[in-house]
C-alpha positions in Angstrom: 78.9 71.4 89.1 76.6 68.7 89.8 75.0 69.2 93.8 72.8 66.4 94.9 71.2 66.9 98.2 67.6 66.2 100.2 66.5 69.7 100.0 66.9 72.1 96.5 69.7 74.1 97.2 70.3 78.0 97.6 73.2 79.7 96.1 72.5 83.2 96.7 75.4 83.5 99.2 78.1 81.7 96.9 76.5 84.5 93.8 77.0 87.3 96.2 80.7 86.2 96.8 80.8 86.4 93.3 80.0 89.5 93.1 76.2 89.3 91.4 73.7 89.8 94.1 70.9 90.1 91.9 71.5 87.9 89.9 70.0 83.6 89.9 72.8 81.8 87.7 72.1 78.3 88.6 68.7 75.9 87.8 67.6 72.7 89.8 65.1 70.3 88.8 63.1 67.4 90.6 65.0 64.1 92.4 62.0 62.7 92.7 60.6 61.9 89.5 64.2 59.2 89.5 64.2 58.4 93.3 60.4 57.4 93.1 61.6 54.9 90.0 63.5 52.7 92.1 62.6 49.5 92.8 63.9 46.4 93.9 65.7 44.1 90.9 66.2 46.7 88.9 69.7 47.4 87.0 70.8 50.5 86.3 73.6 52.0 84.8 75.8 54.3 87.7 79.0 56.4 87.6 80.9 57.5 90.7 83.8 59.5 91.4 84.7 58.3 95.1 87.8 58.9 97.7 88.4 55.1 98.6 90.5 54.9 101.8 91.3 52.5 104.3 92.3 52.8 108.5 96.0 52.6 108.4 98.9 53.5 110.6 102.5 54.2 109.8 105.6 53.9 112.3 105.6 56.6 114.5 102.0 57.7 114.2 99.9 56.9 117.5 96.6 56.7 116.1 95.2 55.4 112.4 94.8 57.8 109.7 92.5 57.2 105.9 95.0 56.3 103.4 94.3 56.0 100.1 93.8 52.8 98.3 96.3 52.4 95.5 95.5 49.5 92.9 92.2 48.9 90.9 91.9 45.6 92.5 91.9 47.3 96.3 90.0 49.8 94.9 87.4 47.9 92.9 86.8 46.1 96.3 86.1 48.8 98.1 83.4 49.7 96.4 82.5 45.6 96.5 82.4 45.9 100.4 79.9 48.6 100.5 77.5 48.2 97.5 74.7 46.3 100.1 75.0 48.9 103.1 74.3 51.3 100.2 71.6 49.7 98.8 72.8 47.7 95.8 74.7 44.9 94.3 76.8 45.1 91.5 75.3 43.9 88.7 77.3 40.2 87.4 78.6 41.2 83.9 76.9 39.6 81.3 79.6 38.4 79.0 81.4 36.6 81.9 81.7 33.4 81.2 82.8 32.2 84.7 80.2 33.5 86.6 82.3 35.4 89.1 82.8 39.1 87.2 81.2 41.8 87.3 79.5 44.5 85.0 82.6 47.4 86.8 85.8 49.5 85.9 87.7 51.9 87.4 88.2 54.1 84.5 90.1 56.9 86.0 91.9 57.5 88.9 94.3 60.8 90.1 95.9 61.7 93.6 94.5 65.3 93.8 95.9 67.9 96.4 95.7 71.1 97.6 96.0 73.4 100.3 93.4 74.2 103.1 94.6 76.7 105.5 98.1 76.1 106.1 97.5 71.9 105.5 97.8 70.3 101.4 95.0 67.7 101.8 95.9 64.7 99.9 93.0 62.8 97.9 93.0 59.1 96.0 90.0 59.4 93.8 88.7 56.6 91.2 86.1 56.7 89.1 83.7 54.0 88.9 81.7 53.3 85.9 79.1 50.0 86.1 75.8 48.0 86.3 74.0 47.9 89.7 71.3 45.7 91.0 68.8 47.3 93.3 68.3 45.6 96.3 67.5 47.7 98.9 65.1 51.3 97.2 64.8 52.9 100.3 69.1 52.5 100.9 69.9 53.3 97.6 67.5 56.4 97.6 69.1 58.2 100.3 72.8 56.8 99.4 71.4 58.6 95.8 70.6 62.0 97.5 73.6 62.0 100.4 76.2 60.6 99.0 78.9 57.8 99.8 82.3 57.7 101.3 84.5 60.4 102.6 85.9 63.6 100.5 82.1 64.7 99.8 83.0 68.7 100.4 86.0 67.8 98.2 84.0 66.7 94.9 83.5 63.0 96.1 80.8 60.6 96.8 78.0 61.5 93.7 76.7 58.5 92.6 74.6 58.9 89.6 72.0 56.5 88.0 70.9 56.1 83.9 69.1 53.7 82.5 71.2 50.2 81.0 71.3 50.7 77.3 
């Protein structure tokens, strides 16, 4: 389990609920060294598992509700539409002859269903991999520490970076 947050997390309450009140069973690592490296124009590999949704309305609904994007094209467009506000743009594919392709792939897609109280929660989840270029370092740092999109409480929204290989 990976958790990224603005402050170092304390999982004492989780450990106590699991029945090991005197055992510290988690490790934390400082994120500042990576965050401090982020600079305009840099290119990074990324991975993001998210819940790409749009506001939709079905017959009989009085209000809009979040509805999952279901095709790869819709999911890719969802990410492309939001990248700039998260401090980056998708990098062009190095092998794209026309110049209109991006270094982006949806590598996994699934529908997750589970109970929360008396309700059933349904999430359309997509995992993206690709390369990005940093446009706004401060905004990207915030994105990296706070997550993106909906369903962060359900394991979505963690954007991770790695050096381009």
